N, C-alpha and C positions, 0 to 999 in steps of 0.2 A: 504494500500500500504506500503510495507516494506521500511526501510531506504535506502537500496541499490538501489531499483528501483527508488525512488524519486531522489537519487543522479544521477542516469543515465539520467533521463529526464532533470534535471537542467543542467547537463554538456552538453547534446546534444544541448540544446538551446544556451548555451554559445559558443559551438563549431561552430554552424551555424552562429552566429553573427560575431565571429572572422574571419571565413572563408570569409564571404561576405565583411567584413571590409578590409581584406588584399587584396582581389581581386580589391576593389575600390581604395585603397591607393597604391597598387603595381600592376599595370596592367600587364598582361602577355606579353611576348615578341612578337613583330610583325615579327620577323625573321622566315620565313616559313621553312628554312633549319634547324634552331635550333629546332623549334617545332616538326618537323618530327623526328629529332634525339632523342629528349627527349621522344617522344611517343614510338619510337622503343625500347629504353632502358627500360622504365617503364613497358611496356607490359611483357617483358621477366623477369625483376626483380620481378614483382608482382606475376607472375606464379611460379617463384622459391620460393618466400616466402610462397605462397599459398600451395605448395607441402609440405613445412616444417610445417606450421600451422595445416594442416589436420591431421598430425600424432601425434601432441602433446597431445591432450586431453585424448587419450585412450591407451597410452603406458603402464602405470602402471596397468590399468584395464585388459589389454590383458595378461600381465605377470601373474597377479593373477588368471585369468581364466584358465591358463595352469598349475596351481598348484605350481607356484614358491613361495618359502619362501621369507620373508622380506630380509633376508641376501642375497639370490640370486639376488633379484631385485636391492638391493644396489650395488652389485658387477657389475651388468649389466650397471647401470647408471655410476658408476665410470669408467668402461671400455670405455664408450662413450666419457666422458671428457678426459680420458687418451689418447684415440686414436686421438682426436682433437689436443691435446697438442703435441704428438710425430709425427704423420703422417702429421699433418697440415703444419708443417714447410717444409716438403719434397715436398708436392704437391704445396705449394706456390712457391718454386723454379722452379718446373716444369712449372708453369704458366708463369713466367718471361722468361724462355728459350724457351719453346715449344708453347706458345701462350695462352693468357687469354681467348679467345673465345673457344679454345679447352678445357681449364680447366673448363669453365662453362658447356660445353657439358658433360664432365666427371662427373661433379656434378650431373647432371640429371641421368646419367647411374648408378653411385654408389648408389645414394639414392634410385633409383628404385630397385636395388639389395637388399638394406636393407629392402624395403617393402616386397619383395618376402619371405625373411626369417621369416617374421611375421606369415606365414602360418604354421609354424612348432613349436610344443610345446617342442622342444629339447633345453636344456640350451645352448649347444655349438653352435647350429645353430643360436640361438638368440644372442649369444655373437658375432658371425661373423657379424650379422646385426648391432650390436652396433658399431663395429669397422668400418664398411663401413659408417655408419651414422656419426660417429665422423669425419672421413676424409672428408666426403661431406660437413659437416657444416663449416669446415675451408675454403673450397672453396667458400661457400656461402658468407662468410663475408670478402673475400679478392679479389677473381678473378673478380667478377662483378664490384666492385668499381674500381679496377685497369683498367679494360677495359674501363669503362666510362671516367675516368679522362684522359687517354691517347687520346681517340677519341675526347673528348671535346677540348683539346688543339690542336691536330693535325688539326682539321677542322677549327680552327681559331675563335671559338666562344668567346664571352665576358667572361672573367674569373668570373665576378660577377654573371653570370647566373648558375654557377655550384652549388652554394648553393640552388638555386631554385629547381634544379632537386632533390637534397637530401631531401629538405623539402617536395616536392610532393611524394617522395618515402616513407617517414614516414607516411604521410597522407594516401596514398593508402594502405600501409601495414596494418594500423590500420583497415581500412574497410575490407580488405581481411581477416584479422585475425577473425573479427566478423563473416563474412560470412562462413569462413572455419569451425569455431566452430559449427555453425548451421548445415552446410552440414554434418560434421563428426558425429554429434549427430543423425541426421536423418538416415544416413546409418548404424550407429551402432545399433540403435533401430530396424531397419528393417532386417539387414543381419548379425549382430554380430560384435564383437569388431574388427575383422580383416578387415571389409569392408572399413573403412576410409583409410586404408593403400593402398588398391587397387585403390581408387579414387585418392589418392596422386600420385601413380605411373602413372596413366593416365595423370594427370596434368604435371608431370615432363617430361614424354616422349613427350608430346605435346610441352612443352617449348623447348626441344632439337630440334624439327622440326622447330620451329620459329627462333631459333638462327641460324641454318644452312641456313635458307632462307633469313634472314635479316641482320645478323651481318657480318662485316669484321674482319679479324684477326689482332691483334697487339701483340707486344712483349716487353719484357724488354731488357736485354742484352743477345742476342743469342750467342755471341762469347764465353761465359764463361760456365763452367760446373756447375752442381747443387751445388757441394761442395763449389766452389769459389763464387757463388752467395750468398750462406748462409754466408760465411766469410765476403764478402763485405758488406752485410746488417748489420752484427754485428759490423763491423768497423765503418760504418756510425752512428750507434746508439751510439757507444762509443765516437766518435769524434764530433758529432753534438748535443749539449745539447738540442736544440729545438726538434729534433727527439726523443731523450731520454725522454724528458718531455711528449711528445705525447704518447709514449708507456706506461709510468707509469700511466698517467691519464686514458688511456683506460683500462689498466689491473685493476686498483683499482676501477674505477667506475663500470665496467662490473662484476667484482668479487662481489661487493656489490649487483648489480642488480640480478645476478643469485641466490645469497643467499636469497634475497627477494622473488624471484619466488618460492623457496622451502618452505618459511616460512609464506607467507601471509594467506594461508588457515587455518592452525591451530591457527594463531594469531587472526583472526577475528571470529573463532569459539568459543573462550573463552569469556564469559561475566561475569563481576563482578557487583553485585547489593547489596545495603544495606539490612541487615536483617530487618524483620518487627519490631523487638524490639529495633533496633538501636544499637545492641551490636557489630556490625562488618559488614563484607561483606560476601556474599556467591558467590562462583564461579561455574558457570554452563557451560556445553558444549552444543552447539546448532547447528543444521543443518543450513547452510547458502546457499543462492541462487548463486552458483558459476557462472552461466551464466550471471546474472545481474551484479555481481561484475566485471567479466572479461570484459563485454561490457563497464562498466564505466571506467575501466583502459584504454581500447583502445581509448575511446573518449578523455580521458585525454592526451594520446599520440598525438592525432590529434590536440588538443588545443596547445600542445607544439610545433608542427610543424608550426602552424600559428604564434605563438609568435616568433619563430625563424626568420621568414620573417621580422617581424617588428623590432626586435632587430638588425638584420643584416643590415637593411636599415639605422639605425641611429648611430650605433657604431660598433666597431670591435668585431669579434668573440672572440678573445683572451681576450678582456676586459669583456664582459658580462658573459662569462662562469665561471669566478671566483665567481660571485654572484649565478649563477645557481648551481654550485657544493656545495657551502656553504648551500644553501637552501635545497638541497637534503639531506645533512648531518643532518640538523635540523629536517627535516620531519621524519627521521627514529629514532629520539630520542623519538618520541611520544609513540610507543609501550613499551618503557622502562619506561617512566615517568607515563603514564596513562594506566597501565595494566588493561585489562578487559573493558576499556571504548570504546565500539565499534564505537561510533560516532566520537570521536577524532582520533582514530586510522585509521578509514576509510578516514577521511579528510587528515590525514598525508600521507597515501598511495596514494591518488589522486594527492597530490602535488608532491610526488616522481615520479609518472608516467608522470606528466607534464614535470618535469625536464628531464626524459628519452627522451620524445618527442623532447626536445630542444637539448639534447646531441647528438643524432645520426646525424642530418644534420650538426651540429657544428663540430663534429670530422671529418666527411667526407670533409668538407671545409678546415679544417686545415691540414689534411693529403694531400689534393691536393696542398697546398702551400709548405709544408716542406719535404715531403717524396720523395726521389729520384726516378725518373721514372724507371731507369734500374733494380731496385730490389724492386719495390713497393709491389708486392704480397708477396715476401719473407719477407720483413720487417713487413708487416701487420700481417703475421702469427707468426712471432717471438713475436710480441706484445701479442699474445693470449696464449703464454706459461705460464707466471705467472698467467694469468686469470684462465686458466684451473687448474693450480696447487692449487690456492686458493680454488676453488670449491671442488676439490678432497680431500684436507686436511680437509675441514669442513665436508664433507660427511663421512669421515672415523673416525673423532674424536667424533662424536655424542655429540656435544656441546649443552648446554642448550639454550633455545630460547633467553634469555636475552644476553647471551654471543655472540650469532651470531649477534644480532642487534648492540651490542657495537662494534664488529669487523667491521660491515658495516659502522658505523659512523666514526670510525677511518680511514677506507679506503677512505671514501668520503672527510674527512678533509685533508688527505694526497693528494688526487687528487686536491683539491682546492689550496693547497700550491704550487704544481707543476704547476698548471694553472697560478698562480700569477707569478711564475718564468718565464714561457713562455711569459706572457704578458710583463714583464719587458724587456726580450730579444728582443721581436718583436718591442717594442717601441723604443729601442735604436738602433737596427741594421737595421730596415726596414723603407723604405719611406712610406708615406701615400698611401692609396688605389688610390686616385686621381693621385698622382705622378707616380705610377706604370703604370696606364692605359695610361697616357700621354706619358711616356717613351716607352711603347710597340707600341703605334701608330706611333711615330716617327721612331722607329727602323724598323718597318714593311714596312714603306714607302721607306726606303733606302736599303732594302735587297731583294735578289732574293727570289722566292717562296720557294725554298728548305731551305734557311736560315731562312725564315719566319716561316716555320713549326718547325724547330729546336728551334728557340727562343721561339715560343709559348708554346712549351712543357716544357721549362726550366726557363722561366722568373720568375716564383714564387720562384725559388731557388736562384736568384741573390740577 
């Protein structure tokens, strides 16, 4: 049994233990309305993520099968990130003005269009698909969360339950990713590299049907135009240091994460072993079981989502994320210090993926507290501009592997510093979680239902 498969089995046992422990220590909500709302959101969100995961494993292989050169493939990938960077800010403003539900539906339609382009071996048609996919990806990481946070507050649910939804989203997303990888491989083996994209299109269009049938619409500031919404979001980022910190933390962490996604395969493929005569080391390249490694990474994400529940129960997100970001930085020093040591590097990567599993629900929780409702989707997409810029620059510079990991460590250390700044501001300016909940309860008892809804959506900003 290879190293990676042993790691997967060990992590699966640990994940199961943690999942059962958190279920016992943190029993699920008994609020039937909240449970129905949570279920409605997670079904749609996991279908949206499933449509994305189904496409990931075979994009590069499909381009190669069409005879695209390495340079052409690099250009196509850069176009996808560039599209997300430029068009993402525009579609984010559309979500705030014209509706988050509408934007989620548009995500399914645009990404389905990108799947159709994969049937053609023409560079420019594939380029159109990358542009559509880039715009859709921005919607995936902003409109769905914006819809969730608004509806959660509008319906008067306990603010502390929002983190639980984000945690379950990460847990479910990890399971969906593993299943999507298996399904994509099965269809690719049976019908060719384009088949997984057809399956993805079916999932995405089914998601659109579910949204139409089960979701209500909500908005940011409908009275303003797209340009003004963008300017308002930028003004908020400049004037509110907590929002600025969130944007920098997200961009730096996700920039490091995307660089890691590009580099983990070649890093684990290189193995250094001592020469038989003891005169030095010899470096060899070996085939690695990508499926086993990917599955281990996804289980690590699930472990992270369970750890988030425990950490959030006993301390504030602003506090524990400082340690998580510092741990992530240390984990990516391993491939720099122990080059060619497959065991140590694999362990370091598993620690990093666990930090990613904690990062996602933590960021969602903090954005729910600090990002203004009126321009939430616009603000979140502005956060993605430096993220995509980081990835594009690294793709175009053709940096050495060590240089990329050093950059990742610097990004993560920077994120940890900004997280510490955010923690200091939250400690000084904000009351405790208990005090906020008590204040909300008193205010809601004294106000009309209309005022109650308004306060529920904005209390976290007070």
